[in-house]
C-alpha positions as a Markdown table, in Angstrom:
| # | Residue | x | y | z |
|---|---|---|---|---|
| 1 | Met | -31.6 | -23.6 | 28.2 |
| 2 | Arg | -35.4 | -23.6 | 28.0 |
| 3 | Arg | -37.0 | -20.3 | 28.9 |
| 4 | Val | -39.7 | -20.3 | 31.7 |
| 5 | Ser | -43.0 | -19.3 | 30.3 |
| 6 | Thr | -44.4 | -17.8 | 33.6 |
| 7 | Pro | -41.3 | -16.4 | 35.4 |
| 8 | Val | -43.3 | -14.2 | 37.8 |
| 9 | Thr | -45.4 | -17.1 | 39.1 |
| 10 | Val | -42.4 | -19.4 | 39.3 |
| 11 | Gly | -40.5 | -16.6 | 41.1 |
| 12 | Leu | -43.3 | -16.2 | 43.7 |
| 13 | Cys | -43.3 | -19.9 | 44.4 |
| 14 | Ala | -39.6 | -20.0 | 44.8 |
| 15 | Leu | -39.6 | -17.0 | 47.1 |
| 16 | Leu | -42.2 | -18.7 | 49.3 |
| 17 | Gly | -40.1 | -21.8 | 49.5 |
| 18 | Ile | -36.9 | -19.9 | 50.2 |
| 19 | Ala | -38.6 | -17.8 | 52.9 |
| 20 | Ala | -40.0 | -20.9 | 54.6 |
| 21 | Leu | -36.5 | -22.4 | 54.7 |
| 22 | Ala | -35.0 | -19.1 | 56.0 |
| 23 | Phe | -37.6 | -18.8 | 58.8 |
| 24 | Phe | -37.1 | -22.5 | 59.7 |
| 25 | Phe | -33.3 | -22.3 | 60.0 |
| 26 | Ser | -33.3 | -18.8 | 61.7 |
| 27 | Gln | -36.0 | -20.1 | 64.2 |
| 28 | Gly | -38.1 | -17.1 | 63.3 |
| 29 | Gln | -35.6 | -14.5 | 64.4 |
| 30 | Ile | -36.0 | -12.5 | 61.1 |
| 31 | Phe | -39.8 | -12.3 | 61.6 |
| 32 | Thr | -39.9 | -8.6 | 62.7 |
| 33 | Asn | -37.7 | -7.7 | 59.8 |
| 34 | Val | -40.1 | -9.1 | 57.2 |
| 35 | Ala | -43.6 | -9.0 | 58.7 |
| 36 | Leu | -45.8 | -5.9 | 59.4 |
| 37 | Val | -45.6 | -5.8 | 63.2 |
| 38 | Gly | -47.7 | -3.4 | 65.1 |
| 39 | Ser | -46.8 | 0.2 | 64.8 |
| 40 | Ala | -43.1 | -0.8 | 64.7 |
| 41 | Trp | -43.2 | -1.5 | 61.0 |
| 42 | Phe | -43.0 | 2.3 | 60.4 |
| 43 | Arg | -39.3 | 2.0 | 61.2 |
| 44 | Arg | -39.0 | -0.8 | 58.6 |
| 45 | Pro | -41.0 | 0.5 | 55.6 |
| 46 | Trp | -39.8 | -2.3 | 53.3 |
| 47 | Thr | -42.1 | -4.7 | 55.3 |
| 48 | Leu | -45.0 | -3.1 | 53.3 |
| 49 | Leu | -43.7 | -5.3 | 50.5 |
| 50 | Thr | -42.1 | -8.2 | 52.3 |
| 51 | Tyr | -45.0 | -9.3 | 54.6 |
| 52 | Pro | -46.3 | -12.0 | 52.3 |
| 53 | Phe | -43.0 | -13.9 | 52.7 |
| 54 | Ala | -43.1 | -13.8 | 56.5 |
| 55 | Tyr | -44.2 | -17.4 | 56.5 |
| 56 | Ser | -42.9 | -20.3 | 58.6 |
| 57 | Pro | -44.9 | -23.5 | 57.7 |
| 58 | Leu | -42.0 | -26.0 | 58.3 |
| 59 | Ser | -42.2 | -26.1 | 62.1 |
| 60 | Gly | -45.2 | -28.5 | 62.3 |
| 61 | Met | -45.8 | -32.0 | 60.8 |
| 62 | Leu | -48.5 | -30.8 | 58.3 |
| 63 | Gly | -46.6 | -27.6 | 57.5 |
| 64 | Pro | -44.6 | -28.9 | 54.5 |
| 65 | Ile | -47.7 | -30.5 | 53.0 |
| 66 | Leu | -49.7 | -27.3 | 53.3 |
| 67 | Leu | -46.8 | -25.4 | 51.8 |
| 68 | Leu | -46.8 | -27.8 | 48.8 |
| 69 | Phe | -50.6 | -27.3 | 48.4 |
| 70 | Leu | -50.2 | -23.6 | 48.6 |
| 71 | Met | -47.4 | -23.5 | 46.0 |
| 72 | Ala | -49.3 | -25.8 | 43.7 |
| 73 | Trp | -52.4 | -23.6 | 43.9 |
| 74 | Leu | -50.4 | -20.4 | 43.5 |
| 75 | Tyr | -48.7 | -21.9 | 40.4 |
| 76 | Gln | -52.0 | -23.0 | 38.9 |
| 77 | Val | -53.9 | -19.6 | 39.2 |
| 78 | Gly | -50.8 | -17.5 | 38.8 |
| 79 | Ser | -49.5 | -19.1 | 35.6 |
| 80 | Gln | -53.0 | -18.8 | 34.0 |
| 81 | Leu | -53.3 | -15.1 | 34.9 |
| 82 | Glu | -49.7 | -14.5 | 33.8 |
| 83 | Thr | -50.3 | -16.2 | 30.4 |
| 84 | Ile | -53.4 | -14.0 | 29.9 |
| 85 | Ala | -51.8 | -10.7 | 30.9 |
| 86 | Gly | -48.1 | -11.2 | 30.0 |
| 87 | Ser | -45.3 | -11.5 | 32.6 |
| 88 | Lys | -44.6 | -7.7 | 32.8 |
| 89 | Arg | -48.2 | -6.7 | 33.4 |
| 90 | Phe | -48.7 | -9.6 | 35.8 |
| 91 | Gly | -45.6 | -8.7 | 37.7 |
| 92 | Ile | -46.7 | -5.1 | 38.1 |
| 93 | Thr | -50.2 | -6.4 | 39.2 |
| 94 | Val | -48.7 | -8.6 | 41.9 |
| 95 | Ala | -46.5 | -5.8 | 43.2 |
| 96 | Ala | -49.3 | -3.4 | 43.2 |
| 97 | Phe | -51.6 | -5.7 | 45.2 |
| 98 | Ile | -48.9 | -6.5 | 47.7 |
| 99 | Ala | -48.3 | -2.8 | 48.2 |
| 100 | Phe | -52.0 | -1.9 | 48.3 |
| 101 | Gly | -52.7 | -4.6 | 50.9 |
| 102 | Gly | -49.6 | -3.6 | 52.9 |
| 103 | Ala | -50.6 | 0.1 | 52.9 |
| 104 | Leu | -54.1 | -0.6 | 54.0 |
| 105 | Leu | -53.2 | -3.1 | 56.8 |
| 106 | Gly | -50.1 | -1.2 | 57.8 |
| 107 | Gly | -52.0 | 2.0 | 58.1 |
| 108 | Ser | -54.7 | 0.2 | 60.2 |
| 109 | Leu | -52.0 | -1.1 | 62.5 |
| 110 | Leu | -50.7 | 2.4 | 63.0 |
| 111 | Ala | -54.1 | 3.7 | 63.7 |
| 112 | Met | -55.0 | 0.9 | 66.2 |
| 113 | Gly | -51.7 | 1.4 | 68.0 |
| 114 | Arg | -51.5 | -2.2 | 69.3 |
| 115 | Ala | -48.0 | -3.4 | 69.3 |
| 116 | Glu | -48.9 | -7.1 | 69.6 |
| 117 | Leu | -50.8 | -7.2 | 66.2 |
| 118 | Phe | -49.0 | -8.2 | 63.0 |
| 119 | Val | -49.7 | -9.1 | 59.4 |
| 120 | Ala | -47.7 | -11.9 | 57.9 |
| 121 | Gly | -47.9 | -14.6 | 55.3 |
| 122 | Pro | -49.1 | -15.1 | 51.7 |
| 123 | Thr | -52.8 | -15.4 | 52.6 |
| 124 | Leu | -53.9 | -12.0 | 51.2 |
| 125 | Leu | -51.8 | -12.2 | 48.0 |
| 126 | Val | -52.8 | -15.7 | 47.1 |
| 127 | Ser | -56.4 | -14.8 | 47.9 |
| 128 | Cys | -56.3 | -11.8 | 45.6 |
| 129 | Leu | -54.9 | -13.9 | 42.8 |
| 130 | Thr | -57.6 | -16.6 | 43.5 |
| 131 | Val | -60.4 | -14.0 | 43.2 |
| 132 | Met | -58.9 | -12.7 | 39.9 |
| 133 | Trp | -58.7 | -16.3 | 38.6 |
| 134 | Ala | -62.3 | -17.1 | 39.7 |
| 135 | Thr | -63.6 | -13.9 | 38.2 |
| 136 | Arg | -62.0 | -14.8 | 34.8 |
| 137 | Asn | -63.3 | -18.4 | 35.1 |
| 138 | Pro | -66.8 | -18.2 | 36.8 |
| 139 | Gly | -68.1 | -21.4 | 35.3 |
| 140 | Leu | -65.2 | -23.7 | 36.2 |
| 141 | Thr | -65.2 | -26.2 | 39.1 |
| 142 | Val | -62.1 | -26.9 | 41.1 |
| 143 | Met | -61.3 | -29.8 | 43.5 |
| 144 | Leu | -60.7 | -28.2 | 46.9 |
| 145 | Met | -57.8 | -30.0 | 48.6 |
| 146 | Gly | -58.1 | -32.5 | 45.7 |
| 147 | Leu | -61.3 | -33.9 | 47.1 |
| 148 | Ile | -64.3 | -31.5 | 47.2 |
| 149 | Pro | -65.7 | -30.0 | 43.9 |
| 150 | Val | -66.3 | -26.3 | 44.3 |
| 151 | Asn | -67.6 | -23.8 | 41.7 |
| 152 | Ala | -65.3 | -20.8 | 41.1 |
| 153 | Lys | -68.0 | -18.4 | 42.3 |
| 154 | Ile | -68.4 | -20.3 | 45.5 |
| 155 | Leu | -64.6 | -20.4 | 45.8 |
| 156 | Met | -64.5 | -16.6 | 45.8 |
| 157 | Gly | -66.9 | -16.6 | 48.8 |
| 158 | Leu | -64.9 | -19.2 | 50.7 |
| 159 | Thr | -61.7 | -17.2 | 50.0 |
| 160 | Ala | -63.2 | -14.0 | 51.4 |
| 161 | Leu | -64.4 | -15.9 | 54.5 |
| 162 | Phe | -61.0 | -17.4 | 55.0 |
| 163 | Val | -59.3 | -14.0 | 54.7 |
| 164 | Leu | -61.9 | -12.5 | 57.1 |
| 165 | Val | -61.3 | -15.1 | 59.7 |
| 166 | Ser | -57.5 | -15.6 | 59.4 |
| 167 | Val | -56.4 | -12.0 | 59.1 |
| 168 | Gly | -59.0 | -10.8 | 61.6 |
| 169 | Ala | -58.3 | -13.6 | 64.2 |
| 170 | Ala | -56.7 | -11.2 | 66.7 |
| 171 | Ala | -58.6 | -8.0 | 65.5 |
| 172 | Pro | -61.8 | -8.4 | 63.5 |
| 173 | Val | -61.4 | -4.9 | 62.0 |
| 174 | Leu | -58.2 | -6.1 | 60.3 |
| 175 | Gly | -60.2 | -8.9 | 58.7 |
| 176 | Leu | -62.8 | -6.5 | 57.4 |
| 177 | Ile | -60.1 | -4.2 | 56.0 |
| 178 | Ala | -58.3 | -7.2 | 54.3 |
| 179 | Leu | -61.5 | -7.7 | 52.2 |
| 180 | Ile | -60.9 | -4.4 | 50.4 |
| 181 | Pro | -58.0 | -5.8 | 48.3 |
| 182 | Leu | -60.3 | -8.8 | 47.4 |
| 183 | Val | -63.0 | -6.4 | 46.1 |
| 184 | Ala | -60.3 | -4.5 | 44.2 |
| 185 | Ala | -59.0 | -7.8 | 42.7 |
| 186 | Trp | -62.6 | -8.7 | 41.6 |
| 187 | Ala | -63.1 | -5.3 | 40.0 |
| 188 | Phe | -59.7 | -5.4 | 38.3 |
| 189 | Ala | -60.2 | -8.9 | 36.8 |
| 190 | Asp | -63.8 | -8.0 | 35.8 |
| 191 | Gly | -62.7 | -4.9 | 33.9 |
| 192 | Arg | -64.6 | -2.5 | 36.2 |
| 193 | Ile | -61.5 | -0.3 | 36.8 |
| 194 | Pro | -61.0 | 1.8 | 33.7 |
| 195 | Asn | -57.8 | 1.2 | 31.8 |
| 196 | Leu | -56.7 | -1.4 | 34.4 |
| 197 | Ala | -58.6 | -4.5 | 33.3 |
| 198 | Leu | -56.7 | -7.8 | 33.4 |
| 199 | Ala | -57.0 | -7.9 | 29.6 |
| 200 | Glu | -55.6 | -10.5 | 27.3 |
| 201 | Arg | -52.0 | -9.9 | 26.1 |
| 202 | Arg | -51.7 | -8.5 | 22.6 |
| 203 | Val | -49.2 | -10.1 | 20.3 |
| 204 | Pro | -48.1 | -7.9 | 17.3 |
| 205 | Gly | -50.1 | -9.0 | 14.3 |
| 206 | Glu | -52.5 | -11.0 | 16.4 |
| 207 | Met | -56.2 | -10.2 | 16.3 |
| 208 | Thr | -58.0 | -9.0 | 19.4 |
| 209 | Lys | -60.5 | -11.2 | 21.1 |
| 210 | Ala | -63.4 | -9.1 | 19.7 |
| 211 | Ala | -62.0 | -9.3 | 16.2 |
| 212 | Arg | -61.6 | -13.1 | 16.5 |
| 213 | Glu | -65.2 | -13.4 | 17.6 |
| 214 | Arg | -66.4 | -11.2 | 14.7 |
| 215 | Gln | -64.5 | -13.3 | 12.3 |
| 216 | Glu | -65.8 | -16.6 | 13.8 |
| 217 | Gln | -69.3 | -15.3 | 13.6 |
| 218 | Met | -68.9 | -14.3 | 9.9 |
| 219 | Leu | -67.5 | -17.8 | 9.1 |
| 220 | Ala | -70.4 | -19.4 | 11.0 |
| 221 | Asp | -72.9 | -17.3 | 9.1 |
| 222 | Ala | -71.2 | -18.2 | 5.8 |
| 223 | Ala | -71.3 | -21.9 | 6.6 |
| 224 | Arg | -75.0 | -21.7 | 7.6 |
| 225 | Arg | -75.9 | -19.9 | 4.3 |
| 226 | Glu | -73.9 | -22.6 | 2.3 |
| 227 | Arg | -75.8 | -25.4 | 4.2 |
| 228 | Asp | -79.1 | -23.7 | 3.4 |
| 229 | Arg | -78.2 | -23.4 | -0.3 |
| 230 | Ile | -77.2 | -27.1 | -0.5 |
| 231 | Glu | -80.5 | -28.0 | 1.2 |
| 232 | Arg | -82.5 | -25.9 | -1.2 |
| 233 | Asp | -80.8 | -27.5 | -4.2 |
| 234 | Arg | -81.4 | -31.0 | -2.8 |
| 235 | Leu | -85.1 | -30.3 | -2.3 |
| 236 | Lys | -85.4 | -28.8 | -5.8 |
| 237 | Glu | -83.8 | -31.9 | -7.2 |
| 238 | Leu | -86.1 | -34.2 | -5.3 |
| 239 | Phe | -89.2 | -32.2 | -6.5 |
| 240 | Glu | -87.9 | -32.4 | -10.1 |
| 241 | Arg | -87.4 | -36.1 | -10.0 |
| 242 | Ser | -90.8 | -36.7 | -8.5 |
| 243 | Gly | -92.5 | -34.7 | -11.3 |
| 244 | Ile | -93.7 | -32.0 | -8.8 |
| 245 | Glu | -93.3 | -28.5 | -10.2 |
| 246 | Asp | -91.0 | -26.4 | -8.1 |
| 247 | Arg | -93.0 | -23.4 | -7.1 |
């Protein structure tokens, strides 16, 4: 049996699909057991980790299409990040950002004391991974919804705006607080958090990126010197053939 190269990313996509089916067939009855709901989540602390999967996109006509787009994008950015960092480190990163976002937003819900507010769905998690991916690939252009070309840096801004509006729809302060994990995702991927940078995975016996760059530079310098030597010899030979003394 062939081993999956990015098991964490595939697992996340599968969980989203399973959760969508579960919510559809239960008609949303499990919502309060999975989502961060008002101050009541305090009696269900596991929802600090399960809220990204409180997602019911199959109730509308466009829901299944949006779910497929979401899973495709999650697979694209997640698999690239997982390949860079390795499955274990990437899995820990995903869990940490889910918990971090849950703690921030859950604490905010408690402080606000509004029972009707809730946090649910994969928006924050996928947005954090999008920011990490865009930070690692600032010069790339992606096709938004398969139609509109968008630079990765602009994509980060659009992602932040989407989080601000969607999470803060019922309470703007929640949208502002939800931006904190995005800033952390950017700092994490950009290496600004000491010892926690999303570094390339090291394989035993494999050179580091810096070592590879030094070796490539040495090879390039050696090739340039060899080209210069060949050119000098060619010019010397031309001078000798034309009877001009080589000075």
